[in-house]
C-alpha positions as CSV (number, residue, x, y, z in Angstrom):
1,X,21.4,27.3,-74.2
2,X,18.4,29.0,-72.4
3,X,16.4,26.1,-72.1
4,X,19.2,23.8,-71.0
5,X,20.0,26.0,-68.2
6,X,16.5,26.5,-67.3
7,X,16.3,22.5,-66.8
8,X,19.5,23.1,-64.5
9,X,17.5,25.3,-62.1
10,X,14.4,23.9,-61.9
11,X,13.4,20.3,-63.0
12,X,11.0,19.5,-65.6
13,X,8.1,18.2,-63.3
14,X,7.8,21.0,-61.1
15,X,5.7,23.3,-63.1
16,X,3.1,20.3,-63.3
17,X,3.4,19.5,-59.8
18,X,2.4,23.2,-58.7
19,X,-0.6,23.5,-61.2
20,X,-1.8,20.2,-60.6
21,X,-5.3,20.1,-58.5
22,X,-5.0,17.6,-55.3
23,X,-7.8,15.7,-53.3
24,X,-10.2,15.1,-55.9
25,X,-12.1,11.5,-55.9
26,X,-10.5,9.2,-58.2
27,X,-12.2,7.9,-61.2
28,X,-11.3,4.7,-60.8
29,X,-11.2,4.0,-57.1
30,X,-13.9,6.7,-55.8
31,X,-15.8,3.7,-54.1
32,X,-12.8,3.1,-51.7
33,X,-12.3,4.8,-48.4
34,X,-8.7,6.3,-49.5
35,X,-9.7,7.5,-52.7
36,X,-8.4,11.2,-52.5
37,X,-5.9,12.1,-55.4
38,X,-3.1,13.4,-53.1
39,X,0.1,11.8,-54.7
40,X,2.2,13.0,-57.8
41,X,4.5,11.0,-59.5
42,X,7.9,12.7,-60.3
43,X,9.0,10.1,-63.3
44,X,5.5,10.3,-64.7
45,X,4.7,13.7,-64.5
46,X,1.2,13.2,-64.8
47,X,-2.4,13.9,-63.1
48,X,-2.6,13.4,-59.5
49,X,-3.8,10.1,-58.0
50,X,-4.7,8.2,-55.1
51,X,-3.4,5.4,-52.9
52,X,-4.6,2.2,-54.8
53,X,-3.3,4.0,-58.1
54,X,0.3,4.4,-56.7
55,X,0.8,0.7,-55.9
56,X,-1.1,-0.6,-58.9
57,X,0.7,2.0,-61.4
58,X,3.8,4.0,-59.6
59,X,5.1,1.0,-57.4
60,X,8.8,1.7,-58.2
61,X,8.1,5.5,-59.0
62,X,9.4,8.6,-57.3
63,X,6.2,9.6,-55.7
64,X,5.6,12.6,-53.4
65,X,2.5,12.8,-51.1
66,X,0.5,16.2,-50.9
67,X,-1.0,17.3,-48.0
68,X,-3.5,19.7,-46.9
69,X,-3.4,22.8,-44.1
70,X,-6.8,25.5,-44.3
71,X,-7.5,24.5,-47.7
72,X,-4.1,25.2,-48.9
73,X,-1.5,22.4,-50.6
74,X,1.8,21.7,-48.4
75,X,4.4,18.8,-48.5
76,X,6.8,17.4,-45.8
77,X,10.1,19.1,-46.0
78,X,11.7,15.5,-45.0
79,X,10.2,14.2,-48.5
80,X,10.7,17.4,-51.3
81,X,14.0,18.3,-50.2
82,X,15.3,15.0,-51.1
83,X,14.7,16.0,-54.9
84,X,14.2,19.7,-54.8
85,X,16.8,22.5,-53.0
86,X,14.2,24.6,-51.1
87,X,16.7,26.9,-49.4
88,X,15.0,30.2,-49.5
89,X,11.5,28.7,-48.8
90,X,9.8,29.7,-45.5
91,X,9.0,26.2,-43.7
92,X,6.1,25.7,-40.8
93,X,5.7,23.1,-38.3
94,X,2.2,21.9,-38.1
95,X,1.1,18.9,-36.3
96,X,4.8,18.1,-35.7
97,X,5.3,18.1,-39.1
98,X,7.7,20.3,-40.6
99,X,6.2,21.5,-44.0
100,X,6.2,24.0,-47.0
101,X,3.5,25.3,-49.0
102,X,3.5,24.6,-52.6
103,X,2.0,28.2,-54.0
104,X,1.3,31.5,-52.9
105,X,-2.0,32.1,-50.3
106,X,-4.2,35.2,-50.9
107,X,-3.1,37.6,-47.8
108,X,-4.6,41.0,-46.9
109,X,-1.4,43.9,-47.5
110,X,1.3,43.4,-44.8
111,X,1.2,46.2,-42.1
112,X,4.1,48.4,-40.8
113,X,6.1,46.6,-38.8
114,X,6.5,43.0,-40.5
115,X,10.4,42.3,-40.4
116,X,10.4,39.5,-43.1
117,X,8.2,39.3,-46.6
118,X,8.3,37.0,-49.7
119,X,10.2,39.0,-52.3
120,X,7.4,37.7,-55.0
121,X,4.1,38.0,-53.2
122,X,4.7,40.2,-50.3
123,X,3.3,37.7,-47.9
124,X,4.8,38.4,-44.2
125,X,7.4,35.5,-43.2
126,X,7.8,34.4,-40.0
127,X,11.9,33.8,-40.4
128,X,13.9,35.7,-42.5
129,X,13.5,33.5,-45.6
130,X,13.1,34.9,-49.3
131,X,9.8,33.1,-50.5
132,X,6.7,31.7,-49.2
133,X,6.3,28.7,-51.0
134,X,7.8,26.6,-53.6
135,X,5.7,28.6,-56.2
136,X,7.2,32.0,-55.4
137,X,10.8,30.7,-55.6
138,X,9.8,29.4,-58.9
139,X,9.1,32.9,-60.0
140,X,12.1,34.2,-58.2
141,X,14.4,32.0,-60.1
142,X,12.7,32.7,-63.5
143,X,12.6,36.6,-62.7
144,X,16.0,37.3,-61.1
145,X,18.1,33.7,-61.9
146,X,19.9,34.4,-58.3
147,X,18.2,31.0,-57.2
148,X,18.0,27.4,-58.0
149,X,16.1,24.0,-57.3
150,X,19.4,22.0,-58.3
151,X,20.7,19.9,-55.8
152,X,24.1,19.5,-57.6
153,X,24.7,16.1,-56.4
154,X,23.4,15.9,-53.0
155,X,20.4,13.7,-53.8
156,X,22.0,10.8,-54.1
157,X,23.9,11.0,-51.3
158,X,21.0,11.5,-49.4
159,X,18.7,8.5,-51.4
160,X,21.6,6.4,-50.3
161,X,21.1,7.2,-46.7
162,X,17.5,6.1,-47.4
163,X,14.7,7.2,-44.6
164,X,11.3,8.6,-45.2
165,X,10.0,10.6,-48.4
166,X,10.6,9.1,-51.9
167,X,11.3,5.7,-52.4
168,X,9.0,2.5,-52.6
169,X,7.4,1.9,-49.4
170,X,5.4,-1.0,-47.8
171,X,1.6,-0.7,-47.6
172,X,1.9,-0.2,-43.7
173,X,4.0,2.9,-44.2
174,X,1.4,4.1,-46.8
175,X,-1.6,3.7,-44.5
176,X,0.3,5.3,-41.6
177,X,1.2,8.4,-43.8
178,X,-2.8,8.4,-44.5
179,X,-3.4,8.8,-40.7
180,X,-0.8,11.3,-40.2
181,X,-2.1,12.9,-43.0
182,X,-5.5,13.3,-41.5
183,X,-4.0,15.2,-38.7
184,X,-2.7,17.5,-40.9
185,X,-5.4,18.4,-42.6
186,X,-7.6,19.4,-39.6
187,X,-4.9,21.8,-38.5
188,X,-6.1,25.4,-39.0
189,X,-3.7,28.4,-40.1
190,X,-3.2,29.2,-36.2
191,X,-1.2,25.9,-36.3
192,X,1.6,27.4,-38.5
193,X,2.6,30.0,-35.3
194,X,4.5,29.3,-32.4
195,X,1.9,28.4,-29.7
196,X,0.9,30.2,-26.8
197,X,3.4,29.6,-23.7
198,X,1.1,28.7,-20.9
199,X,0.3,31.2,-18.3
200,X,2.6,31.7,-15.2
201,X,2.1,30.2,-12.2
202,X,-0.3,31.9,-9.7
203,X,1.3,34.3,-7.4
204,X,-1.4,33.2,-4.4
205,X,0.3,32.1,-1.3
206,X,0.1,28.9,-0.9
207,X,-1.5,27.7,2.5
208,X,1.0,27.0,5.5
209,X,0.7,24.2,7.5
210,X,-0.8,24.2,11.1
211,X,1.0,26.2,13.0
212,X,2.6,24.0,16.2
213,X,3.3,26.0,19.8
214,X,6.4,25.5,21.6
215,X,5.3,23.5,24.8
216,X,5.1,25.4,28.1
217,X,7.9,25.5,30.3
218,X,7.7,23.5,33.5
């Protein structure tokens, strides 16, 4: 009974996803330009693999691509929300892509005045969410049982509408994903915070035009 209930709260592939090591060089395609193992198959539930492995071994499977920001693994919200209820997890916008972190990130103890913190690891959050990552939400589910990853049938409707994310895509789409991934991986930790507003316009008075004197009376 308990095991069945846990399956309802979390899919069987979630823990393997959170504990998998990504961005290692593929043993089979190490000579290729795009040989980083940054993909995970939800159907096979195995190790990470590269773009070329997907084309040959996981063509019709549900696959998500892992990206990296400041040496931490992230996944795009547009992909993961089709198979997982991510409510309660803090999301960030990095290089125009909304993402969330797979696991908690080490952080010094939050100082006073922090409005929102993760219920599990205490990390400061930008918005009123409960968790900083999927990993912390998983811990919260196991500890309290007051949250769930189950989409309750919403996934089927989402998949019927199509769009980006977990589906079979053409090679051109995959190459475009890699280009976007390069941009995302170059982002720094500061990218997750709102951009600094531009400085106000200078208060210096503009130079007036050349004055014209009134003509002398006759």
